[in-house]
C-alpha positions in Angstrom: 139.8 133.9 77.8 138.0 130.8 79.0 134.3 130.5 78.2 131.5 130.4 80.7 129.1 127.5 79.9 125.7 127.0 81.4 123.7 123.8 81.5 120.3 123.0 83.1 117.8 120.2 83.0 114.3 121.5 82.3 110.9 119.9 81.6 108.8 120.8 78.5 106.7 123.1 80.6 109.7 125.0 81.9 110.2 123.5 85.4 113.8 123.1 86.5 113.3 121.5 89.8 115.8 118.7 89.9 113.4 116.6 92.0 110.9 116.6 89.1 113.4 115.5 86.4 114.3 111.8 86.0 118.1 111.1 86.1 119.6 108.2 84.2 123.0 106.9 83.2 123.1 108.7 79.8 122.3 112.1 81.4 125.0 111.6 84.1 127.5 110.5 81.4 126.7 113.7 79.4 127.1 115.8 82.6 130.6 114.3 83.2 131.5 115.2 79.6 130.3 118.8 80.3 132.3 119.0 83.5 135.4 117.8 81.7 135.2 120.8 79.4 135.8 123.1 82.3 138.6 123.9 84.8 136.2 125.1 87.5 132.6 125.2 88.5 130.7 128.3 89.4 127.8 127.8 91.8 125.4 129.9 93.8 124.9 128.9 97.4 121.8 126.7 96.8 123.4 124.7 94.0 126.6 124.3 95.9 124.9 123.0 99.0 122.7 120.6 96.9 125.7 119.2 95.0 127.7 118.9 98.2 125.0 117.0 100.0 124.5 114.6 97.1 128.0 114.0 95.8 130.6 114.8 98.4 132.2 111.6 99.7 131.7 109.5 101.5 128.3 108.5 100.2 126.1 106.2 102.2 126.1 102.7 100.8 123.2 102.4 98.4 122.4 106.1 98.6 122.7 106.5 94.9 123.0 104.2 91.8 126.5 103.0 90.9 126.3 104.7 87.5 126.4 108.1 89.3 129.9 107.4 90.6 131.8 108.9 87.6 129.8 112.1 88.0 130.4 112.1 91.8 134.2 111.6 91.3 134.3 114.3 88.7 132.4 116.9 90.6 134.2 116.1 93.9 137.6 116.7 92.3 136.6 119.9 90.5 137.6 123.4 91.6 134.5 125.3 92.7 133.8 128.9 93.1 130.7 129.8 95.2 128.9 133.1 94.9 127.2 133.8 98.2 126.6 136.7 100.5 125.4 134.5 103.3 128.0 131.8 103.6 131.0 132.6 105.8 133.2 129.8 104.5 133.2 126.9 102.0 135.3 123.8 101.6 135.1 120.8 99.2 137.8 122.3 97.0 135.8 125.6 96.9 136.4 129.3 97.3 134.0 132.0 98.0 133.4 134.7 95.4 132.8 138.1 97.0 132.4 141.6 95.7 130.8 142.8 92.5 129.6 139.7 90.5 130.5 141.0 87.0 134.0 142.0 87.9 134.7 138.7 89.8 133.4 136.5 87.0 135.2 138.5 84.3 138.4 137.9 86.3 137.7 134.2 86.5 137.1 134.1 82.7 140.4 136.0 82.0 142.3 133.1 83.6 143.7 130.6 81.1 142.1 127.2 80.8 139.3 125.2 79.1 136.4 127.0 80.6 134.0 127.6 83.5 130.8 125.7 84.1 127.7 127.1 85.8 124.5 125.5 86.9 121.5 126.5 88.9 118.8 129.1 88.4 119.4 132.4 90.2 123.1 132.9 89.5 122.7 132.1 85.8 120.0 134.8 85.6 122.4 137.4 87.0 125.1 136.2 84.7 122.8 136.4 81.7 121.8 139.9 82.6 125.5 140.8 82.6 126.1 139.1 79.2 128.7 136.8 80.7 127.4 133.4 79.5 129.1 132.2 76.4 127.1 129.0 75.9 123.7 127.8 77.1 122.7 124.2 77.2 119.1 123.2 77.9 118.5 119.5 78.4 114.7 119.3 77.8 112.9 116.4 79.3 109.6 115.0 77.9 107.7 115.6 81.0 105.0 118.1 82.2 105.2 119.0 85.9 103.0 122.1 86.3 105.1 123.6 89.1 108.5 124.6 90.3 111.1 127.2 89.5 111.4 128.3 85.9 114.4 129.6 83.9 115.3 133.3 83.6 112.1 134.5 85.4 112.5 138.3 85.5 115.1 138.6 82.7 115.1 142.3 81.8 116.1 142.0 78.1 115.9 139.5 75.3 118.8 137.3 74.5 118.8 135.9 71.0 120.5 132.5 70.7 122.0 130.5 67.9 121.7 126.7 68.0 125.2 125.1 67.7 124.4 121.4 68.6 121.7 119.0 69.4 121.9 115.6 71.1 119.0 113.2 71.7 119.0 110.7 74.5 117.2 107.3 74.6 114.9 108.7 77.3 113.5 111.2 74.9 115.4 114.1 76.5 117.2 116.5 74.0 120.3 118.5 74.9 120.4 121.7 72.8 123.4 124.0 73.0 123.2 127.6 72.0 125.5 130.6 71.8 124.4 134.2 72.2 124.0 136.1 68.9 126.3 139.1 69.4 
């Protein structure tokens, strides 16, 4: 069974709005390493549309720094599953996930491979509620924002986690990986 891994950038005050978090070469390199640990990506509609707008080729010249290109190539090539009740179709190497979320994701996890990777805010909340996330990574940035979406707002139950690794970046951001205590 392949694991479902979640990673998100978050500020010290809990904001996970990508526009409030500085991106740099180290963070993009780390994101590529994360994506390479998976056979496929699992996105909700919002994250899928955001990633497609930012990283689907062709990019406008000068639209993003050169150091984002390895991430752009990796995410472009990745198989994507999109959970959405509002989209009629997807492309960009993507397939819509329909029906009961728990059953659909359990089926994806049963397939052989290195793993699945999920990002975003709303979909991971639903997956956490179902106990389907095998690894959580929080990349905590040394910034206070005072607004924006927060993680796991409305979670109905506690999920105890065990720290399995920690990585510090030159920017002061810290990536911490956790597994659920079962």
